[in-house]
N, C-alpha and C positions, 0 to 999 in steps of 0.2 A: 265900405271899410278900406282904409288906405293899404296899398301893397308895400310891405316893408321887406320883401324877399330880397336878399343880397343878389346882385348881378353875378351870374355865373361866368367862369372863365376856365380855360384849360391850363392856365399858368398858375402854378402854386408852389409853395415851399413847405416841406415837412419839418415839424419840430425836430431838431437834432439832439443827439445824445452823445456826440463824439467827444465832448470835453471830458467825459468820465470813463470812456472805454477806448483804448487805442486799437483794439482788434477791430478791423473793418467789418467783420461778420456780426459784431454786436452793435453796429451803428445803423440807425434808420436811414434808408435811402432817401436822397434828395432829388426830386424831379423838377426840371426847369424847362418846360415846353413853351415855345413861342406862341403867343396869342395874337390874333388879328386885332383884338380890342385892347392891346396893351397900352396904347396911348390914352385910353379912357381912364386909366388907373394911375395917372400922374399924381393924384392926390391920395396915394396910398396912406392908410392909417397905420402907423407903427405903434402897436399897443405895448409890446415889449421891446426895449431898446436893443439894438444890435450894432456893435462896433465893427471895425474892419478886420478883426481877428477871425480866422477860420475856426477857432476853437469855440466860438460863441455864436452858433447859428440860430439862436432863438429869435424868431421874428414872426409876427402875425400880420398878414396883409389882407386888405379888403378883397382882393382877387382870389383868395384861397377859400373863401367862405363856402362857395358851392361845393368844393371838394370835401370840406369838413362835414357839410350836411349829408353828403352821400355816404361818407364813412360812418357817421353817427347812425344813419338808418340801418346800415349793415350790422353795426354793433348791437343796435336795439333788437333786431331780429334774433341775433345770437343770444342776447340776454334773455329774451322771452322764452327761448327754447331751453334755457338752462335754469329756469327759476326753481326747479326741484331742489337745487343745491341749497336754497334758502330755508328749507324746512327746519334746520337746526338753529337758525338765526332769527330770533324774534325781532319784531319792530322796536321793542323797548331796548334790546341789546344794541341794535344799530344806532338808535337815537342817543344812547348813553355814550357810545364811542365817538359819534360825530360831535356831540357837545364837548367831549374831552378834547378832540382834535381842534375844534373851533377856539375854545378858550386857551389852549396851549399855543395855537398859532397867533392869537391876539397878544398873548403875554410876550411872545418872541418878536412882536412888531412885524409880522409877515404881511405882505400886501394882500389885498382882497383877491387879486388874480391868483396868487399862490394858494390861498386858502381854498378857493373854489376848485382849483385844479387838483389839490390833494383829495378833496371830497369826491371829485369825479373819478380819480384813479381808484380810490378805495371802493366806491360803489360798484365800479365795473368789476373789480377783482372778486368781491364777495358774490357776484352773480355768476361767475364762470368757474369758480372752484369751491368745493365744500370746505368750510373752516370750522374748527371747534371754537366755542365761546372764548376759551383761554388765548386763542391766537388773534382775536380781533384787534386788540390794541397794538400789537407789534406790527400788524399789517397797516393799521391806520398811521402809525408813526413812520413806517417806511414810505407810505404814500406821501406824507408830508415832506420827508427828506427828498424824494424824487421830484416833487413839485418845486421845492426850493432850488434844486439844481436847474430845472428847466426855466425858472423865472429869475435865475441869476442872483438868488439870495446868498447869504453867507452860509453855505451848507455845512462847512466844517464846524462852525459854532453850533448850528442847529443839531448836527449829529451828536456832538458831545452833550448837549442839553437833553436830547431824547434818551441817550444812554443813562443819564442821571435820573430822569423821570421814570424810566422803566426799570431802574435798578439792575442794569446789566453791565458787567465789568468791561466789556470791549464792544467795539462796533461790528464785530464779526456777524452777529445775529442779524443786524440791520442789513449788512452787505449781502448775506445769503438770501434774505427775504427779498431784497431788491432784485437780485439776479433771477429769483424764481418768478417775480412779477414780470420782469422783462421777457423771460422765456414764455410766459403765458401770453404776453402781448406780441410775441414774435419780434421783439426788439423794434417795434414800429409804433412809436407814440404819436397817435393822431387824436389828440384830445383838444377840445375847445370848450370853454365855459360860457355860461350865459352872460357874464360880464363883458366878454369880448364882442359878442353880437350886439349887446346893448350900446356899447361905445360907438359902434358903427351906426346903429339906428339914430342915436342922438346927433352924431356928426352929420348924418345924411338928411335929417329932417328938421334941423334948426339952423338959424343964421349964425355965423361965427360972431356976429356983433351982439347977439342977444345973450350976454354972459350970465345974466340973472336966471334966465330960463334954463340954460345949459347946466348951471350949477344945481338948480333945484331938481332937474331931472336926474342928474348924476347921483345926488344925495338920496333921493327917494328910491330910485331903482336899486341902489346899493343896499339899502335897508331891506327892501322887499326880497331881493335876491338872497341875502343872508337868511331870511326867514324861510325861503323856499328850499334852500339846500340843507337846512336842518331836518326837513321832512323826509320820511322814508318814501313817500309817494313821488318824490322827485326822480326816483330811479325808473319810473314808468314813462318818462317823457325825455325827449332829446333836449339838449341845451338850446337849440333854436326854438323849439316850441315854448320852453319856459321863458326865454328872453323875449320872444314876440309878445306873449301875454303880459309879461311884466311891463314892457314898454307901453303897451296899450293901456294898462291900468294906470301907469304914470300920467299918460295923456288925459285920462279920465279924471284922476285926482287933482290935476293942475288945471282942470276946466278947459283944456284945449279941445278935447272930445266930450260930447254930451252922452255918449253911450259907453257901457262897460262890456267888455267881451264876456260871452257866456258859452263856455265849453268846459269839457272835463278838466283840462289842464288848468284853466283859470280858476275853477272851483277848488282844485287842490292847492293852488297858490294862496287863495283867500283863506282856506282852512289853515294853511301853514302859518299865516300871520298871527294866529293865536299863540305861537311860540314866542312872539315878541313881548308877551305879557307874563308877569309872574302870578303866583297864586292869589295875590291881593288885587290883581287887576292893574298894577302899575307897569308902565313900560320899562322893559329891561334896558340897562345902561348901554348895551351894545347896539341899540336901535334908536339913537337920539333923533334921527332925521324923520322918524314917523310921528314925532310929537305934534307938529302943526296939523297933520292930517286928522289925528284922532282927538284933538282938543275940542 
């Protein structure tokens, strides 16, 4: 089996939040350590655009993946230790909220990076604090708002739209919830989604000249990733685990590999693909790129 583990480095950037909070105490620290292998990363992949302004520090680089993986493992241990908080939140409740979040995000034309990041934040929050069923949607909406800021979407319009959907007169409730989430996260947003790993995998394991294969892998992985983040079981695995198995499934479905990964994470992903179909067995419209695979 091919090794698709991202190369580790001590040089990394942290997703910043300084655009939205002027108080330095509320801003995630940024660490910029020199790496002996820095020259190896001249082909840095910028998944989220970053301009010259200090107010927009959002950038994902190949050399930070090792640090994100380390942080995810730490968060996963904490999550597993706090699963008792989930007793009042059923799998059905979570699925309904995530479906609402997904459909709302699509209707607002948010990018798939933003959608996945919103789900990631929401899933983390519900695992570390106890929430009533009535609070789930407001936390999901706030997660969407935070993700839109981090991915440089038009958060002002999104905030107004969310207030309208939630039938709340002002954005104060969203702001208070956002500050509470930031407090829970210690104002240190270190989240990475499966999409970001997958883009790295595709770039690393395909020729830039093979546009057809790159497009096919991107479309297929996007569809499968959407299916996986809809599943409650996605909270049991890190983004790296999910992305690695999705990428290997894509290689299998496109006949590049003749074997299919067989592990617990992959089985959960395959099970999650059932969400791509409606009650009649028809493929849902949000998964058009799965059509060639299942025809």
